[in-house]
N, C-alpha and C positions, 0 to 999 in steps of 0.2 A: 338420613343422618342418624347415627346411633345416639343413645341417651347421653353418653358422656360428651360427645361433640356438641349436642344440642345445648347442654348446660353451659359449655364454654361459649357457644354462640350467643346465649342469653346475656353473657357478660361482655363479650367482644363486640357484637354488632352495634350496640349503642355508643360505645367508645369510638369505633370507626366512623359512624355517622356523625358524631360530634366534630370530627375532623373533615367534614364535607366529603367523605369517601364512602365506598361500599365494600362489603366483603365479597370477594370473587369466589373463594372457597376456603374451607378449613379442613385440614387433614392431619393425621398423626403418622409418624414414620419412625421406625427404629433403625438407628445407624450404630451398629455394634451393640453396646449395652445401653446406649443413651437414647431416650425417647425424645422426639422432636414434635412440637406442635407447630404446624405450618399454617400461617394465615396469609392468604394472598388478597391484597386490597387494590382498588383502582378508583379512579374518578374521571369525570369528563376532562379531556385535555391531557390525560395521563398523570399518574402520581409520581412525585419526585422521591429521591432517596432520603432527603431530609424529612419529608412527610412520613415515610415508612418508619424512620427512626423515632419520630415523635409519637406515632401510633404505638410502636413497640413499647416505648417507655410508659405510656399511659396504660396499656394493657397489663404490663408487668406490675406496675404500682397497684392497680385494682386487684389483680390476682393475689398479690402479697397481702393487701388489706383484708381480703376475704379468707385468706389461708386456704385457697381453693386448690389444693393439691389432689384433685379427684382421681388422678391416675395412680395414686398410692406410691409414687416414687418421684424423685426430682425429674424435671424435663427442661428442654431448651425451647424457648419461644423464638420463632423465626417469622418476622413480618416482612413481606416483599411484594413487589408488583407481580402480576401474572406473566409478565415478559413482553418484550417488544414484538415478538412473532407468535403470540398466543393463538391457539385455535378458538374459533368462535362457535360455540356449541348450542346456542339457542337463538331463536328468531329475534329476541330482544337484543342480544349482544350484536347480532348482525345489523339491526336497525341503528344501533348506537354508533356504528362506524361508517355510515354513509358519508361520503366525501373523503374517506381515508384510503390509503394504499393497501391493497389486499392481494392475497395469493389464492387462486381457486384451482384445486386438483379435480380432475374429471374421472369418471368411471371408464370412459373410452376417449375417443378423440372428439373435440369440439372445435370447429373452425380450423381443423388441421393440426391441433396441438393437444397434448395431454394435460396442460395447465396454462393459465395466463396470470399475469400480474398487472395490476393497474388500479385506477381509482374507482371505487364502488360509487356509481352515480345515483342508483336508485334500486329499491327492492320492491317488486310488484308481487302480485299473488303467486305467480308461477315462474317468475323470471328475475334474474339478477342482471342489471345493466352496468357494464364495465367499460371504462375508457382506458385504452392502453396505447403505448408508443410502439408502432410497427416500423422500425428503421427510420425514425425521424418524422413519421406521419402518425397523427393521433387518430385512432379508430375507435368506434363504439361497438361493443358486442352485446347481444342479448343471449344469455345462457339460461337454459331451463334448469330450475332448481333441482329437479330429480336426476340431473346429469352430473351434479357436483358431489364429489366424494367427500371433500373437506374444504373448508374456507378458514383462512387465518389472516391475521394482520401480517404485513410484510414491511421490511425496511427497504426503502428506496435508496439505492446507491448511485 
C-alpha cells in the first residue's frame, strides 16, 4: 500500500472496526476527471447496504473534520461490500467461509469437471473438502489445493 493509501487506512480502519466490520481493501480509481476512493468492507455474516452507508457517513465526517484532502483535489468516497461472488485470495479468507457455498475453478479436470460449486466443508493442509449436488445426490469431493486455479464465493440459485 502506498503512503497516501496508508494514511487513509490510518483514518478509515478504526472507523470501520468501530462498526464491527473490517476493511477488505482500499483503492483509488480515476473515472474521467473524478478521483474515487474505494473502500470495500465486510464482516462475518456479510455486511448490509445500511451498514455500508453508515460507515461511509462516518468516514466522510472524519475526513471533513481533519480536512484530509491528501489527494490535492476533491474526490468521491465509495464504501461497498466486496461482492456476493468475490474471489477469496488468502488462506484466512478461505478459512472464514467454511460452511458457505463456493465456486472452485481448476487448472485442469478434477473429477471430470473444470469447476465445481458446493459447500466448503473443510480446509486441510493440502485439500479442500467440498459437498456438492450431483443430479439430486449429495457427494463429497477432496480437491488438492494445488489444482485449484481460483476460489470464490458463489450465489446458490
